[in-house]
N, C-alpha and C positions, 0 to 999 in steps of 0.2 A: 503493500499499501504506500508505504515511505516513496519507493521507486518513482509510483504513478505521480503521487501529489509533486515531489522535485520535478520531473517533466513539465507537469502544470505551470508550476511556480518558471518556467524557463519559454514556456509554448510563446508567451507573445512577442519574445525574439526570435523564434521560429515561425514562420506563417504557415508552412507548410501543417504543421502540429495543432495550428488554431482551431480551423473547425470541428476535429475529433477530440481535441484536446477538449475542447468546451463540453462536447457532448457526454463524454468521461465524466466529468465536472458535475455535469446535471442529474448523472446517475448516481454519482457518489451521494448528493444532497439526499438522495432517497432511499440508498441503501447503508449508508453511515447516519443514524440518528444517534447523538451525544444524548445521553442517560443522565441521571442524578444518581447521588447514591450516598448512605452516611459509612463512608468509611471507618475504621478504627480509631487512625490517628494517633500520634501519642498523647495528645491531650484530652479526646475524647474518652479515655479511660476513666476520668473524672466524674462521678456520677452525680447527678443534680441531687443537692441537700433537698430534702423531705422537710416539712413546716417544723417536726418533732424527731430528733432521731433517738434511735433507741439504743441502746447498747448492746455490745455481743456478752453472750453468758460464757462462763468459764469453760472451755474444750469447742466453743463453737467456730465455726470458720466459713468465712465467706470466699467466693463461692462456695456452694455446699460439696463439693467434688474435691479429689484427691489432687496435691499441689503441681504436681508433675503432670497433668493432664492437660492438652489442648486448652480446656475450656478453662483452665486457671493460669500458673505461669510455665507451662509447656516442660516438654524434656529438658532432663539435663544435659550439658554437652560437654562434660568433661573438666576435671580438677584445672585450675588457671595457677599456673605458677609465675615467679617474677622473668624469667629467662623465656616463656610462652610468648611466641609472637603477638597472641591475644591479648595479652598485659597491656598493651598498648591501648586498648578499648577502653579499660578502666580509670576515672577521672577521679579527681580528689575533691573532697565536698568541705569547704572550709566556712560554709554557710555561720555567722557567728550566733543566731540563733538557735544552734543544735547546740547541744553539750555530746560531746564524745569521751566514753569511757577509756577508750585505747589500754589496756591494761598490759599490753606485750611493749607498749611504749615505741612501736615501729611508724605508727601511723595509718596500719592496715585499716582501722574500722572506718578513716575517711576515704578508702577507697571501693569505687562500686562502679555500677554503667550509668550511663549518660540516663537512661530511663528510669535507673532506680532513687537517682539525684534529684531528678525533678518531681519526682512524686514525694521524696522526702522534705522536698524545700517547699512545696507546697503546704505536707501535712504541719510542719514546723508553722505555717502562717495560721492554719486554723487553729492549731494547739494555745497559742496565744490568745486568739481571739475568744476561745471557748474558755479558758483560765487565764485572766492577765496576770502578768507577772510569773507564768511556769512555762516552763520550757521543754522542747523534746530533749529525750535525751538518748543516743544509740548505746547500746550494751555491747553487741554484734556488728560488725560487716562483715568483710572479704576476710577468711579466713585461710591463712598462709601455714598454719603452723597442725591442720588435719584434726583438730579437737570436736568435729562433728561426723558425723553418718558418711559413709561412703560416696552419699550422690546428692548431698547436702547443695543446696543453693548459694550457699556462702562462699563456697571455694570458687565461685564465678562471677562474685560482688552483686549477684541479683537476689540477695537477702540482708534486711536488717533484723536486732531483737531489737524494742525500743521500750522505754520508759516516759515516765515524765520526770524533770530533775527533782523535784518533791519525794519521787518514790511514793505517792500517795495513792497503793492498790484498790482504791474504791474509786480512782479516775480510768482505769486499766482499760474497763469494759466500753467505755465511751471514747478512748484513747481508740480502741479496736475500730469501734463504728466512724471514727476521722477519719483513720488510715484506709477504711473500704472509700469514704467519701472524696479521698486525697485521688484517688486512682491506684492505688496495688491492685494487682492482677491475686494476688491471694493473700489475705489477713486471716490468722488463725491466734485465739487468743490461748496459748498453747501453756503458759504456765503462770501460776500468782503471781510471779515475779518479772514477768515480760510479754510481751505481743510479739509474733512473729510475724513478718510482712516479705513479700517475694515478688517479684515481677518476672514478664515475659525478656525473652533476650532479644538484642538488637537486632537480630535476624531475624527475625517473628514478624508474621504479617503487623498483627496487632500492634508491633511497637512503634512502624512507620510513625514519622512525625511530620505532621503539616504543619503550616504556617500561614497566621493570619492577622488581622489588626483588631483592635476593640471595635467593636460596633457603634460605639458612640464616636468613635475619630470624624473629623470634620475635613471633608473634601470641600473644594472651589470647584462649582460647575456655572455653567452660563448662565443658568436662572439665580446662583446666588451659591453662597455654602448650605452643604446638606451632610445630615449625617450618613456614615455608610450605610447603616440601617434600611434609609431611606433612598439609596441610589439602584436605580434601573439598569437594565441590559437597553444599551441604546443612547444613554445619558454621557456626555463628554466632560471630563474631570482636568484639570489641570495637571499636566505631569510636564516632562523635558526631553528634550531632541537629543540627540547624538551630539550636539554640541553645547547641551546643557544650557539651551534657551527654552524658555516657557512657550507651553501651545497648548491647547486640549485635546485630547485624545480620548477614544471612545471606548467605552466599556462593553466589550464581546461576549461575555458571561463572569460567572462565577466560580473560581477553582476549588472554593470551600465559604460555605456559608449556613450558620446554625446560630441563631440568635439567642437560644436558650442554651446552649453550651456552655460550662464551667470550663474556665484553662487558666493557667500560668501565663502571665504577660509580665514584660520588661517592659518598664516607664523609664525613657531617658529624656532627661531633662536638661537644656541648655542654659549658662550663664544669664540667657535674657530670659530664663523663665519659658522657654518653648519645649511644650513635650508631646511627647508622642510614644502610643501604647501598643504594643504589638508581643506575640509569641516569640517565644527564647529561639526559634529556629527560621523565622523570616528573616531575608535579606533586606538590609539599609546601607549606604553608601554611606565611604567614611573615610578620613583622612588622619594620617598622625601629627601631620605637621600644619597650620595655617597658609598653606600657596596658594595663589591663585586659580582659580577653575580654567581659565586659559593653558596654566603650564600642565594641565591633566587632561590628555587626550579621553581618558576612559576615567570615568569614576569609579573606583574600588569600591568592592561591593564587601560587607562578611555578613554573618549572622548574627542576630541582635542579642545572644548570650554573650558576644565575643568583645563589644564595645565597653568601655573604658571610661571612667572619668581621666578628661585630661585628653581624650581623643577627640576629633572634630568630625561633626556630620554637616550635609548639605540642607541649607533651609532657605524657605521662599521670602521674598520682600516685595509690596510694590512700592515702596519710596524710593526716592530718587532725587537728585540734585537738580537732574532734569525734569523739565515739564514740559508736557505731562508726564507724569511717574510711568515708568518703565519696569514691569514684572523682572524679577530675575532672581537668581538662588546664588547663595555665596557659604562659607564654611562658618561656623560656631562651636566654639568650644563648648564640652559637654561637661555638666556640670556634677550631676549622679546620676548612678543606675540604680532603680529599685526593683523588687519583685512584688507582685500582687495577685491575688486571685480573685477572678472577676467573670462575668457572664455576659456571651455574647461575642460570636467572631462573625468576620465578613474579608473575602479576601477577593476583590476583582481583578478580573485581568483586561490590560488594556492594549491595544494597537503598539503604544511604545515600550511595553514591558515595565512600566513605573508610572507612580502615578506622588501626587503631592498630599500627604494626611496629618494633618494638625498642622501644617507649615513646615513641615519635614518630607526630603524627598525618602523617596522608599521604593525597592522593589515590588513585583506583583509574586515574586517566587519564593520560595521556602528552599530547605533542606539542600539543596544542590548548592554548595556553596562557590559559586561562578557566575555572576550575571551574563554573561554573552553565551555561554553554554545553555543556562535555561533559558535565554530568551531564543536561541537558535533551536532548542527541541520542541518549541513550543509553534515553530512554525507551521508546521502541517495542520494544525487546530484552529491558527489564525486564517489559514487558507480556505479551510472548509466552511468557516465562519462566514469570511467575505463571500463565497460562493452562494450560500445561502441567502445573505442579505442580497447580494446582485439578482439572485432570480426572483426572490419576494417581491424586490423593487419593480422589475422587469415587468413579473405578473400584473403587480398591481397597474402599471401605467399601461396595457395591455388592457384592463381592465376584466382581468382572468382570475382578480381573487382580489376581495372586498376586504378593506381598512380590519373589520370586524370579523374577521375567518379565524376558526380554530387554529389552522397555521399561525397566522398572526401572532396569536394569543399564545402560545406555544414560545415564541421567540421570546415574548416581552415576559414570561412568567419567573417566577423567581426557583430557584434550586433549593433542596436542602442537604445539606453536607459533601464531601469531598466531589469532586469531579471524577466523571471516569476516566478521562484521559490523564489525571494528575496523579492516580493511581498508578493506570500502566505505565506510565515514564517512570515513578518512583519504583518499582518491579525490575524492569528494564535496567538502570540506572544501577540500581544494586548489585548486580553482575557485571556492568562491562563497565563503569566509571572507578576511577582511583578512589580508596575511601579518602583520601583528604579532602575530595571535593563534597564529600555526601555526610552531613549531619555531624561536622566538628565543632 
């Protein structure tokens, strides 16, 4: 299919292909119908909180299946040692809101998979909200000294044993429930002295992460500022082109959209008070120094979780010494980066592959840590959407399709969940792309 699409993209420069190229494109319009689906995603494992949380009882586990089954945390993949190549997949957790017991004094309890870290960070926020002044405590993390059962997920950095720092056992049932709400794939009230939690492996389909903006993020449109939750397919939002010039770019679809989903967000704030809220694995454009944009042919992209105080991000301004004011973007220093747990995610895809949210220039893409490759990989999808739009417009011009037809309503409707192409692309990228480009 990609070979055909590549030929279509070049058919405008080859007259002999134009006629049958257009015919095949119209055929694809009816054969390839993009669907929608609620992909699991790293963040979507966070269950939506009910009004009244029910504590787990002693020896209860959620879900009510064995830990190492596909419905829970999945099969074990073998012991991970420091000289193992897979050891590089573990990341240290230096969250100051979490106390690590670290009996061995080696820092091993701080090492865990990225998915486990994100769930643990989310749980730390919930613990502080539930019991002000109380912090989350980790008694066991990655085990390199073989203290657990042979197939324990502690050996892979996928499991943690937790308590509260006041060691109040009356809180442990609710702590287990908070861990379920935070998105751990298996939670077990295992002992009177701790709660056991584990997650799926990074290679598991349910661990695959998406990236989105908070649904309350503000974008600029031709009709004025709008919340992302109000944006529709076909709206034109402010973005930047290849030369970093401010332009309007059409929203052609949503890569992910779920205004009811709980997610962990990073809040990146600049020295002037501009703040953007997005998920950890979403791409944002940044620089490590305040160089002028004209000196940078391509804006560097990175995952939001990699941005640190002191870095520079690209922000929007319509103020200028020249009158009338000309909108432009420039670099501004990051003051703080914080983590919150909130509800509502939206990820629109524009023709430019970027947009300006809360006056910050951000990518439309996530997970794949390279903007150029991400934008290129979505070229077939943009082509399909262009063909559909062109065909609909042509049929309307020929009075063969009314403006309120069912086909038109389908194009304008909202989707919920991760777009089918985004999930397909992640599956492919996981096998063929170097690991440094994916979810680092």
